[in-house]
C-alpha positions, 0 to 999 in steps of 0.5 A, spaced: 475 456 508 480 459 503 480 463 496 482 459 490 487 462 486 485 461 478 489 466 475 494 471 479 499 477 477 506 476 477 508 480 483 502 478 488 505 477 496 501 476 502 503 482 507 501 485 514 505 490 518 511 487 517 517 484 522 519 488 528 526 488 532 530 484 527 534 490 524 540 487 528 540 481 525 540 484 518 533 483 517 528 489 515 521 489 517 518 488 510 510 488 510 505 492 506 508 498 501 502 502 503 500 501 510 495 505 510 491 501 505 492 495 511 488 500 516 483 502 510 481 494 509 481 493 516 476 499 518 471 496 512 471 489 515 471 492 522 477 488 524 484 489 526 489 492 521 494 487 524 491 482 519 495 479 513 492 481 506 494 480 499 498 486 496 498 486 488 503 490 484 499 493 478 495 487 477 490 482 480 488 475 479 481 471 479 479 468 486 474 463 487 471 463 494 470 456 497 465 458 503 461 465 504 466 470 506 467 478 506 472 482 502 475 489 502 479 492 496 483 498 498 490 501 495 491 503 488 484 502 484 483 496 480 478 494 475 474 488 479 468 484 479 464 478 482 461 473 477 461 478 472 458 484 476 462 490 477 464 492 484 466 498 488 473 499 490 475 502 497 469 498 499 467 491 502 463 486 499 460 479 500 462 473 497 458 466 497 461 459 496 463 458 489 463 466 486 469 469 483 472 475 484 476 478 478 481 483 479 484 487 473 489 492 472 490 498 476 487 504 474 492 509 478 497 508 483 501 501 484 499 497 489 492 494 490 490 490 496 485 484 497 483 483 504 479 478 507 474 477 513 479 474 519 485 476 515 489 471 510 491 465 515 498 463 512 503 461 516 507 466 521 514 466 521 518 471 526 511 474 528 509 476 521 506 473 515 509 478 510 513 475 505 520 478 504 522 476 497 529 479 498 530 475 504 527 468 501 522 469 506 515 466 503 514 467 495 510 470 490 502 467 490 502 462 484 496 460 480 493 454 483 495 456 490 489 457 496 489 463 501 486 460 507 481 465 511 481 465 518 474 467 519 468 468 514 464 472 518 465 480 518 461 486 516 461 488 509 457 493 504 461 498 507 465 504 503 470 509 504 473 515 501 480 515 501 485 521 501 488 521 493 495 518 494 496 515 487 499 520 482 505 522 486 505 529 489 509 532 494 513 528 499 515 531 506 522 529 509 527 531 514 534 531 515 538 525 516 545 525 519 548 525 512 544 531 510 550 536 511 555 532 507 551 536 501 552 543 500 546 548 501 546 549 493 545 542 492 539 542 497 536 548 494 536 544 487 534 538 490 527 541 493 526 545 487 527 539 482 521 535 480 522 528 479 519 522 476 519 515 478 523 511 474 522 504 471 527 501 476 522 500 482 520 494 486 519 493 494 526 494 496 526 501 493 524 506 487 529 510 482 527 517 481 529 521 474 530 528 473 533 533 468 540 536 469 546 534 473 546 529 479 546 530 486 553 528 490 555 529 496 562 531 499 567 526 500 561 521 499 566 515 497 569 515 504 562 514 507 562 508 511 556 503 511 551 504 517 544 503 519 538 505 513 531 504 514 525 505 509 524 512 507 531 514 507 533 517 500 540 514 497 544 518 492 548 513 487 554 514 484 550 517 478 547 522 483 540 519 482 536 518 488 533 512 491 527 512 495 528 505 500 521 501 501 520 496 506 525 490 503 530 495 503 537 492 506 539 494 513 545 497 512 548 502 506 554 506 504 550 511 499 549 518 502 542 519 504 540 526 503 533 526 507 528 521 510 521 521 507 516 521 513 513 514 515 506 518 514 508 520 506 511 513 505 504 510 502 504 516 497 511 514 495 510 507 494 503 508 490 507 513 485 506 510 478 511 509 473 512 516 470 509 519 476 511 526 479 515 527 485 517 533 489 520 534 496 519 538 502 524 539 508 520 539 515 523 540 522 523 535 527 518 538 531 513 539 525 515 532 523 513 529 530 506 533 529 505 530 522 506 523 525 501 524 531 496 527 526 497 521 522 496 516 528 490 520 530 487 519 522 488 512 523 484 511 529 479 515 526 478 511 520 473 506 522 468 512 524 469 515 516 466 508 514 459 509 511 454 504 508 455 502 500 449 504 497 448 499 491 447 501 484 440 498 482 443 496 475 447 492 479 442 488 482 439 482 478 433 480 483 431 488 484 424 486 482 424 481 489 425 487 493 419 491 497 421 498 494 414 501 496 410 499 502 403 501 503 398 504 498 399 511 494 395 515 490 397 516 482 394 523 483 397 526 489 
């Protein structure tokens, strides 16, 4: 059971929640850039959020089902259709053998996700199916590849209204060990500045542009390399901030002005080119409360799923349905 790839965008990879426990060996976690999208897809198909899905950066592709299976579409909204009939994003659908799913360009955000019932059953490495291109683990999906599907059964015909995280916005951050290296005037200017996502962005990190002078730490040339994680905001020699993402390196010597909360990383990663971002410092206690609330929201996601009501215009065999039962009077 599989999906045959007839056409594919340039930066599509298989991702799950990533690898945990290998930082000391120089391997970062990788995994989906938008972890929330994995949970949404799992809720729509009534399956585990730990299963692997196809991550599509800006553009999807064309896929043919070899057998009947369920799919779900989450993350950055993209144009999609099955055998030419448009299908709803943030929803689960049934594909029959021989049907073709076409996914176009993102209309908002950056990363879209194609989930399959049972998850993509590619070979696991170090406990994960996630590609990590900078570590040369896995590769991008190519035309002619097949995506193995573990189990075609699953709940479909469901939808979910996600929080809008595809246009940038406010990212909440906490102070890092190196935040005190920046004077108060620089920190104030940092939170008052409206940044734009620059053109330099991939799964390792994303550069932010802004007007005015850059942001420099005191004595930043003397900073030793130390452990870094996704969400850290590094200041380069030019004073431009970089938000580190799932495939970031494990150590670095650039000063870190702050760290984005994990619950806000999906919003950061989904910010499109030119999208605007601002930062807001929160205390450690506030950050802990926000993360706890986020985990509770993930647990409640399956409860927010509801049946997908089909548009009659999209039902080719509408006249075959028994729409009215019993006798009615035209005069009543």
